[in-house]
KEZAFI-383418 format. One record per residue (C-alpha): y, x, z. Coordinates in pm, whole numbers. Each point is the difference from the previous one (the first is absolute). Example, Ala and Ser with C-alpha at 12.3 -4.5 7.8 and 13.67 -1.06 7.14 Angstrom:
# residues 2
{c2: -450	c1: 1230	c3: 780}
{c2: 344	c1: 137	c3: -66}
# end
This chain:
# residues 239
{c2: 4036	c1: 14562	c3: 29823}
{c2: 194	c1: -55	c3: 325}
{c2: 1	c1: -334	c3: 183}
{c2: 342	c1: -110	c3: -135}
{c2: -96	c1: 68	c3: -360}
{c2: -337	c1: -167	c3: 53}
{c2: 170	c1: -313	c3: 133}
{c2: 241	c1: -1	c3: -293}
{c2: -292	c1: 40	c3: -240}
{c2: -189	c1: -289	c3: 159}
{c2: 314	c1: -216	c3: -2}
{c2: 57	c1: 72	c3: -368}
{c2: -362	c1: -86	c3: -80}
{c2: 31	c1: -324	c3: 195}
{c2: 317	c1: -102	c3: -185}
{c2: -168	c1: 75	c3: -331}
{c2: -296	c1: -217	c3: 99}
{c2: 231	c1: -291	c3: 83}
{c2: 189	c1: 40	c3: -328}
{c2: -329	c1: 13	c3: -192}
{c2: -104	c1: -328	c3: 162}
{c2: 331	c1: -164	c3: -93}
{c2: -38	c1: 124	c3: -357}
{c2: -355	c1: -136	c3: -15}
{c2: 121	c1: -345	c3: 108}
{c2: 254	c1: 0	c3: -283}
{c2: -269	c1: 112	c3: -244}
{c2: -221	c1: -288	c3: 110}
{c2: 296	c1: -235	c3: -26}
{c2: 62	c1: 116	c3: -356}
{c2: -359	c1: -76	c3: -96}
{c2: 24	c1: -348	c3: 153}
{c2: 332	c1: -55	c3: -176}
{c2: -155	c1: 84	c3: -338}
{c2: -297	c1: -224	c3: 76}
{c2: 229	c1: -290	c3: 86}
{c2: 209	c1: 44	c3: -316}
{c2: -319	c1: -6	c3: -210}
{c2: -138	c1: -304	c3: 183}
{c2: 320	c1: -199	c3: -56}
{c2: 1	c1: 102	c3: -367}
{c2: -366	c1: -98	c3: -34}
{c2: 62	c1: -337	c3: 165}
{c2: 302	c1: -89	c3: -209}
{c2: -167	c1: 97	c3: -328}
{c2: -351	c1: -118	c3: 97}
{c2: -119	c1: 354	c3: -76}
{c2: -361	c1: 9	c3: 120}
{c2: -48	c1: 365	c3: -98}
{c2: 298	c1: 112	c3: 209}
{c2: -123	c1: -226	c3: 282}
{c2: -335	c1: 182	c3: 4}
{c2: 182	c1: 335	c3: 0}
{c2: 194	c1: -107	c3: 310}
{c2: -325	c1: -96	c3: 175}
{c2: -160	c1: 334	c3: -89}
{c2: 298	c1: 207	c3: 116}
{c2: 6	c1: -159	c3: 346}
{c2: -250	c1: 265	c3: 111}
{c2: 272	c1: 267	c3: -18}
{c2: 215	c1: -198	c3: 246}
{c2: -290	c1: -24	c3: 244}
{c2: -72	c1: 373	c3: -28}
{c2: 361	c1: 89	c3: 78}
{c2: 1	c1: -223	c3: 308}
{c2: -312	c1: 169	c3: 137}
{c2: 138	c1: 346	c3: -75}
{c2: 335	c1: -64	c3: 171}
{c2: -159	c1: -176	c3: 296}
{c2: -233	c1: 295	c3: 59}
{c2: 292	c1: 243	c3: -16}
{c2: 195	c1: -206	c3: 255}
{c2: -303	c1: 7	c3: 230}
{c2: -22	c1: 377	c3: -32}
{c2: 370	c1: 42	c3: 78}
{c2: -25	c1: -222	c3: 307}
{c2: -304	c1: 192	c3: 125}
{c2: 146	c1: 347	c3: -61}
{c2: 370	c1: -49	c3: 67}
{c2: 10	c1: -290	c3: 247}
{c2: 337	c1: -117	c3: -139}
{c2: 257	c1: -163	c3: 225}
{c2: 324	c1: -198	c3: -40}
{c2: 124	c1: -26	c3: -360}
{c2: -295	c1: 195	c3: -142}
{c2: -242	c1: -246	c3: 159}
{c2: 203	c1: -290	c3: -141}
{c2: -26	c1: 160	c3: -344}
{c2: -378	c1: 26	c3: 20}
{c2: -30	c1: -358	c3: 125}
{c2: 233	c1: -122	c3: -278}
{c2: -201	c1: 191	c3: -260}
{c2: -333	c1: -144	c3: 116}
{c2: 140	c1: -354	c3: -4}
{c2: 175	c1: 53	c3: -333}
{c2: -307	c1: 125	c3: -185}
{c2: -196	c1: -294	c3: 140}
{c2: 251	c1: -243	c3: -149}
{c2: 14	c1: 193	c3: -327}
{c2: -378	c1: -28	c3: -21}
{c2: 25	c1: -374	c3: 68}
{c2: 260	c1: -32	c3: -277}
{c2: -248	c1: 184	c3: -220}
{c2: -266	c1: -256	c3: 91}
{c2: 230	c1: -287	c3: -101}
{c2: 85	c1: 180	c3: -324}
{c2: -372	c1: 41	c3: -69}
{c2: -46	c1: -373	c3: 64}
{c2: 261	c1: -81	c3: -263}
{c2: -163	c1: 242	c3: -243}
{c2: -340	c1: -159	c3: 58}
{c2: 140	c1: -349	c3: -67}
{c2: 165	c1: 115	c3: -321}
{c2: -323	c1: 166	c3: -117}
{c2: -157	c1: -347	c3: 0}
{c2: 83	c1: -280	c3: -245}
{c2: 369	c1: -92	c3: 36}
{c2: 77	c1: -160	c3: -338}
{c2: 218	c1: -305	c3: 43}
{c2: 55	c1: 56	c3: 372}
{c2: 362	c1: 108	c3: -41}
{c2: 263	c1: -207	c3: -171}
{c2: 331	c1: 164	c3: -84}
{c2: 183	c1: -122	c3: 311}
{c2: -268	c1: 119	c3: 245}
{c2: -33	c1: 327	c3: -189}
{c2: 373	c1: 62	c3: 45}
{c2: -15	c1: -89	c3: 370}
{c2: -295	c1: 229	c3: 66}
{c2: 167	c1: 282	c3: -191}
{c2: 312	c1: -39	c3: 213}
{c2: -205	c1: -7	c3: 320}
{c2: -190	c1: 310	c3: -108}
{c2: 326	c1: 181	c3: -75}
{c2: 134	c1: -92	c3: 346}
{c2: -310	c1: 136	c3: 173}
{c2: -4	c1: 314	c3: -213}
{c2: 364	c1: 63	c3: 87}
{c2: -78	c1: -54	c3: 370}
{c2: -279	c1: 257	c3: -15}
{c2: 227	c1: 254	c3: -166}
{c2: 273	c1: -65	c3: 258}
{c2: -229	c1: 33	c3: 298}
{c2: -147	c1: 326	c3: -128}
{c2: 355	c1: 126	c3: -43}
{c2: 81	c1: -115	c3: 355}
{c2: -304	c1: 189	c3: 128}
{c2: 94	c1: 315	c3: -193}
{c2: 359	c1: -4	c3: 131}
{c2: -72	c1: -162	c3: 340}
{c2: 263	c1: -258	c3: -97}
{c2: 42	c1: -299	c3: 230}
{c2: 243	c1: -188	c3: -223}
{c2: -232	c1: 12	c3: -300}
{c2: -280	c1: -118	c3: 227}
{c2: 211	c1: -301	c3: 97}
{c2: 68	c1: -68	c3: -369}
{c2: -377	c1: -14	c3: -51}
{c2: -31	c1: -258	c3: 278}
{c2: 266	c1: -214	c3: -167}
{c2: -175	c1: 36	c3: -336}
{c2: -327	c1: -124	c3: 149}
{c2: 172	c1: -328	c3: 83}
{c2: 90	c1: -39	c3: -368}
{c2: -363	c1: 61	c3: -92}
{c2: -108	c1: -272	c3: 244}
{c2: 242	c1: -247	c3: -160}
{c2: -127	c1: 89	c3: -347}
{c2: -360	c1: -41	c3: 115}
{c2: 66	c1: -350	c3: 136}
{c2: 168	c1: -96	c3: -327}
{c2: -299	c1: 119	c3: -204}
{c2: -243	c1: -186	c3: 227}
{c2: 191	c1: -325	c3: -52}
{c2: -10	c1: 45	c3: -378}
{c2: -371	c1: 79	c3: 0}
{c2: -79	c1: -301	c3: 218}
{c2: 187	c1: -222	c3: -247}
{c2: -202	c1: 139	c3: -291}
{c2: -331	c1: -54	c3: 180}
{c2: 97	c1: -357	c3: 94}
{c2: 80	c1: -85	c3: -363}
{c2: -310	c1: 163	c3: -149}
{c2: -312	c1: 31	c3: 216}
{c2: -179	c1: 208	c3: -264}
{c2: 258	c1: 277	c3: 55}
{c2: -90	c1: 45	c3: 368}
{c2: -250	c1: 293	c3: -35}
{c2: 237	c1: 218	c3: -204}
{c2: 312	c1: -106	c3: 191}
{c2: -174	c1: 100	c3: 325}
{c2: -29	c1: 353	c3: -136}
{c2: 374	c1: 8	c3: -62}
{c2: 64	c1: -145	c3: 347}
{c2: -204	c1: 273	c3: 167}
{c2: 173	c1: 266	c3: -208}
{c2: 336	c1: -132	c3: 124}
{c2: -139	c1: -2	c3: 355}
{c2: -108	c1: 362	c3: -40}
{c2: 352	c1: 101	c3: -105}
{c2: 149	c1: -188	c3: 296}
{c2: -228	c1: 197	c3: 231}
{c2: 108	c1: 324	c3: -166}
{c2: 358	c1: -89	c3: 92}
{c2: -108	c1: -52	c3: 360}
{c2: -165	c1: 342	c3: 3}
{c2: 319	c1: 159	c3: -134}
{c2: 191	c1: -160	c3: 286}
{c2: -255	c1: 143	c3: 244}
{c2: 65	c1: 350	c3: -137}
{c2: 375	c1: -57	c3: 29}
{c2: -51	c1: -86	c3: 367}
{c2: -199	c1: 323	c3: 51}
{c2: 290	c1: 199	c3: -145}
{c2: 236	c1: -169	c3: 245}
{c2: -239	c1: 86	c3: 283}
{c2: -16	c1: 360	c3: -121}
{c2: 378	c1: 39	c3: -13}
{c2: 115	c1: -210	c3: 297}
{c2: -310	c1: -17	c3: 216}
{c2: 31	c1: -380	c3: -3}
{c2: -286	c1: -239	c3: -63}
{c2: 164	c1: -278	c3: -203}
{c2: -311	c1: -199	c3: -75}
{c2: -32	c1: -360	c3: 117}
{c2: 364	c1: -97	c3: -47}
{c2: 186	c1: 314	c3: 107}
{c2: 119	c1: 72	c3: -353}
{c2: 267	c1: -273	c3: 4}
{c2: 139	c1: 132	c3: 328}
{c2: 23	c1: 349	c3: -151}
{c2: 181	c1: -133	c3: -307}
{c2: 251	c1: -180	c3: 221}
{c2: 48	c1: 311	c3: 215}
{c2: 63	c1: 227	c3: -301}
{c2: 236	c1: -258	c3: -154}
{c2: 217	c1: 11	c3: 312}
{c2: 16	c1: 380	c3: -10}
{c2: 105	c1: 15	c3: -366}
# end
């Protein structure tokens, strides 16, 4: 094999490695997405059996994070990526970390549901939690789509959606505080619901983090710590 063909062969291998890593991230995201859907269903229906299944299946999320992280380390050691390829590897490492953290929050919800929850959810709170869970689940699907298509606009939509989740979370907290104030005996079970809502709010934050990594991957801009609003304003002027 001459030098030109060898270089082409190495380049093709390298591209395949990068694509495999991207595909692995989406696979991990799909597992987390399924876990989240089951956790929300378990919470809304007080399904302890499904809650325990969610807790058990968290191990698969952790295994995927380790596997992808090790592959990224190998690529960095062998290929010494630069420019956009380096941004991809950095974005992948950060993304799988946040996906794993979402998995941890999902596991926390599953663990709460696997305990005694009878009477902790009245119809109004159940509806609010279901809506919040649907918002977060949609965010996760959107941000995985944004990662797959390196789509800045969808990433910005995820950021906007996280603000809706924050509003919903504050509304639920106010309702729960009212219930606890009117009936002190409800505090232990209501606290479980409160922490489940808090877990979902954190999942939304993690989805926003991933959206910001996609923006960094595509534009090379770090929009954390307030830069996201400036980017939205800049893109609005251009459109």
